[in-house]
KETOR-82025 format. One record per residue (C-alpha): x, y, z. Coordinates in pm, whole numbers, padded with zeros to 5 digits, always signed. Example, Ala and Ser with C-alpha at 12.3 -4.5 7.8 and 13.67 -1.06 7.14 Angstrom:
2
+01230-00450+00780 +01367-00106+00714 
END
This chain:
232
-01835+01016+04097 -01721+01386+04114 -01410+01266+04318 -01292+01055+04092 -01279+01242+03816 -01112+01519+04065 -00813+01228+04126 -00709+01115+03790 -00755+01477+03593 -00383+01543+03711 -00239+01189+03588 -00467+01232+03259 -00289+01635+03207 +00060+01448+03292 +00021+01191+03019 -00108+01430+02748 +00143+01708+02827 +00440+01539+02762 +00300+01418+02412 +00223+01783+02305 +00545+01906+02429 +00790+01700+02329 +00642+01483+01975 +00848+01718+01818 +01180+01625+01983 +01050+01244+01955 +01052+01299+01562 +01334+01466+01438 +01616+01310+01348 +01510+00982+01418 +01426+00656+01302 +01078+00496+01379 +00909+00168+01266 +00548+00135+01182 +00282-00171+01198 -00012-00166+01012 -00315-00444+00972 -00629-00349+00762 -00823-00425+00447 -00769-00409+00021 -01011-00467-00203 -00825-00541-00605 -00943-00362-00920 -00959-00418-01215 -00786-00726-01464 -00878-01002-01735 -01001-01227-01490 -01308-01108-01360 -01504-01218-01044 -01814-01371-01163 -01966-01588-00855 -02097-01254-00689 -02172-01496-00344 -01826-01519-00276 -01678-01263-00024 -01362-01254-00208 -01348-00861-00293 -01216-00743+00039 -00863-00945+00178 -00613-00868+00483 -00330-00621+00459 -00020-00631+00687 +00239-00392+00627 +00587-00363+00814 +00847-00068+00759 +01104+00162+00909 +01063+00561+00822 +01339+00812+00920 +01200+01196+01111 +01410+01452+00855 +01188+01717+01034 +00842+01699+01230 +00711+01778+00845 +00881+01573+00665 +00955+01160+00667 +01110+00900+00411 +01017+00512+00478 +01091+00188+00314 +00801-00085+00397 +00713-00457+00313 +00325-00553+00264 +00145-00806+00176 -00257-00890+00072 -00338-01106-00218 -00670-01162-00407 -00917-01433-00499 -01179-01450-00750 -01431-01714-00937 -01531-01770-01260 -01840-02018-01369 -01894-02076-01738 -02285-02188-01823 -02149-02148-02239 -02018-02524-02372 -01904-02539-02670 -02046-02821-02968 -01753-03095-03079 -01827-03196-03434 -01939-03577-03339 -02234-03413-03109 -02194-03380-02731 -02011-03037-02576 -01725-02946-02401 -01611-02664-02184 -01439-02495-01914 -01702-02482-01616 -01528-02323-01331 -01225-02129-01288 -01059-02005-00927 -00776-01797-00935 -00564-01696-00589 -00291-01415-00599 -00046-01342-00264 +00103-01012-00315 +00449-00913-00142 +00513-00568-00195 +00784-00330-00174 +00770+00042-00174 +00936+00357-00095 +00749+00626+00014 +00780+01053+00153 +00548+01172+00360 +00441+01517+00442 +00300+01624+00744 +00027+01868+00682 +00000+01972+01070 +00352+02011+01147 +00460+01982+01512 +00190+01858+01787 +00077+01536+01889 -00170+01517+01582 -00027+01465+01257 -00215+01446+00930 +00021+01296+00669 -00009+01295+00306 +00275+01054+00080 +00356+00879-00238 +00586+00680-00373 +00738+00410-00566 +00712+00038-00555 +00697-00302-00638 +00466-00600-00648 +00619-00980-00671 +00296-01210-00703 +00286-01617-00696 -00050-01757-00787 -00220-02066-00899 -00516-02070-01132 -00756-02412-01066 -00986-02514-01353 -01253-02743-01397 -01325-02825-01739 -01648-03112-01867 -01645-03284-02181 -01952-03487-02254 -01894-03690-02585 -02130-03856-02771 -02034-04240-02844 -02030-04357-03228 -02330-04433-03346 -02503-04271-03059 -02447-04575-02850 -02463-04319-02564 -02266-04060-02358 -01923-04133-02237 -01881-03757-01944 -01538-03657-01871 -01457-03443-01581 -01035-03280-01570 -00905-03064-01316 -00586-02852-01424 -00371-02653-01111 -00109-02396-01239 +00072-02163-01092 +00241-01824-01207 +00461-01527-01139 +00506-01213-01187 +00627-00855-01071 +00474-00513-01169 +00565-00186-01042 +00296+00047-00881 +00264+00398-00773 +00129+00450-00386 -00092+00719-00225 -00102+00738+00119 -00321+00936+00378 -00283+00869+00740 -00402+01058+01100 -00200+00966+01354 -00204+01037+01726 +00098+01050+01972 -00007+00945+02275 +00358+00889+02430 +00660+01046+02290 +00749+00791+02133 +00435+00605+02040 +00135+00705+01801 -00158+00541+01689 -00272+00554+01313 -00592+00545+01108 -00555+00548+00742 -00572+00446+00404 -00432+00516+00027 -00431+00379-00309 -00191+00156-00569 -00166+00224-00923 -00052-00098-01058 +00131-00087-01380 +00085-00418-01470 +00066-00351-01838 -00207-00638-02017 -00124-00931-01777 -00460-01102-01740 -00363-01226-01343 -00313-00905-01220 -00524-00644-01032 -00547-00295-01190 -00520-00095-00887 -00564-00153-00470 -00770+00099-00242 -00700-00016+00150 -00748+00100+00504 -00513+00037+00782 -00528+00077+01160 -00189+00115+01311 +00071+00169+01577 +00454+00406+01516 +00708+00377+01697 +00973+00672+01708 +01306+00499+01851 +01466+00737+02057 +01777+00936+01962 
END
């Protein structure tokens, strides 16, 4: 076993040494591609999630974008991102009817699909070397498409008290809107090759959606991804 480690040690040094010596050259004045996958949480909004047992608060997220390295310290990126939000409501309170009986909505299901475009400037707190810690902020806009499915029940007493008439109806209503937001990001990256780095990070979107009932107010997220610096 000792001889095995002694044999592969030169190969490991040759792999790591170029990353430490050439990471700066691979970044400065180059265009790069980033690919991220992870999870997001949609918080706030007037449409509260009242079905506590449903695991809908955590949703998948994907990001793809381009960035330009002005130096080893600063880069500017343009990204497209996707995530979604699912919320459910149940209602046990019914409204009384004048002639007897009750009616009301008993279930609502909201699904939103968030398509986002954002411009982000990122500052590398560590500077040169294979290890980087980028702190970023910028501006973006979400384009949201979704639908709300509602189930309503009406239990009406027939004239003269001669039995009940029960009606169950369902409605599916679509909606769409756009909302600006402010993204804040933090990512730790390691360049294991001169042009390739692995990234783990997270961030927060402050969504400026006004009083829209169907919009989230903020979205924290966590990601894992790759960075590709294209050669000069």
